[in-house]
C-alpha positions, 0 to 999 in steps of 0.5 A: 542487511539481506534483501529479503530483511530490507523488503520486510522492513520497507513492507512495515513502513508501507503497509498502513495505507495498504488496507485501511479501507474507511479511514481517510488517506491523509489521516493515515499517511500523516500519522504513519510517515515514518522517520528515516532509517526506522527499522522497527515499528515499536520505536517511539518515533512514530507518531500516533495514529488517528483515533478509529471509530468501531466502524473504520476498525470493522471495515479495515479488519474486514479488508485485511482479512478478505486480502490475507484470509486471516481472522477478521476478529483477531485483527480488529482485536489488534487495532483495538490494542492499538497495535501498529499498522505495519505490524498488523499487515506484516503479521497478516502476510506472514501468517497467509504464507506460513498457514500460522494464525494471525495472533499466533504470528503477531505474538512472535513479533521481534524483528520481522525478518526474524520471525519470517526465518522462524517461520521458514518463510522464504524471500520467493514466498514473500515476493510472490505474495507481494507481486500477487497483492501488488497485482490486485491493488492496481487492478482494483485502483487503476480500473485496469484488467488484470492481464494488463496489469500482469503484462506492464509489471513484467515490463517493468513499468513502476506500480505507481505509473501503472496506478495513475496511467490507468486512471487517466485512461479510463477517464479519457478512453485512451489505451494505457500504454498511450498514456504511459508513453507520454510521461517523460522525465521533463514533464508531470502526471498532471501535465499528461492528464492535461494532454488528455483533457483530464482534470489531475486534481480531480481525478486524483481526489476521487480516487484518494479523498481530499487532499491538503495543500501541504500533501499536495506539495510534498507530492509534487516535490517528491513524486513529480506527479 
């Protein structure tokens, strides 16, 4: 499997949390968490997503339209038709790169890497868009400025670490690199937050919404907050 194909598949599996806006993060993550080795989003192994209200559909459609420059009405229609979140975002991303309409790209869906090839989308174009969107999300979520985020990404800091370190830096008034330097292999982000007198549970709740205990335990086990 080519690197480009793997990246498109990875995008499919992670896309659900990128633009949901008014949806509670826990609901989206619980509904969209994929089974292992899933390569297509039309498989029955995916769980049904939570029922969205009209307001949630409109907000999610607006967020994605603003992010990728696609038609809000077309995205809203796809959401109402229960198209998978990952497919919607992949179609929007390829629409932005290729210049084709969102609906036209979505209608092409088979394996997304094949759609990308048909549209003439290159890995370089895809990587550039992913980096642009990653930077924009980190600026918004971490409250760091764009120049700082770009510098940290270029220094190969993990985006998740940049995100959490930015939040702690914002709460503590410390420099983000000072925060990042405190994160070691034998501690967690919760430990780092406590060192700077920041309530980790509170700041993560403020930025991500309420977490249930099982989700928090999963994150502690798998990501070493």
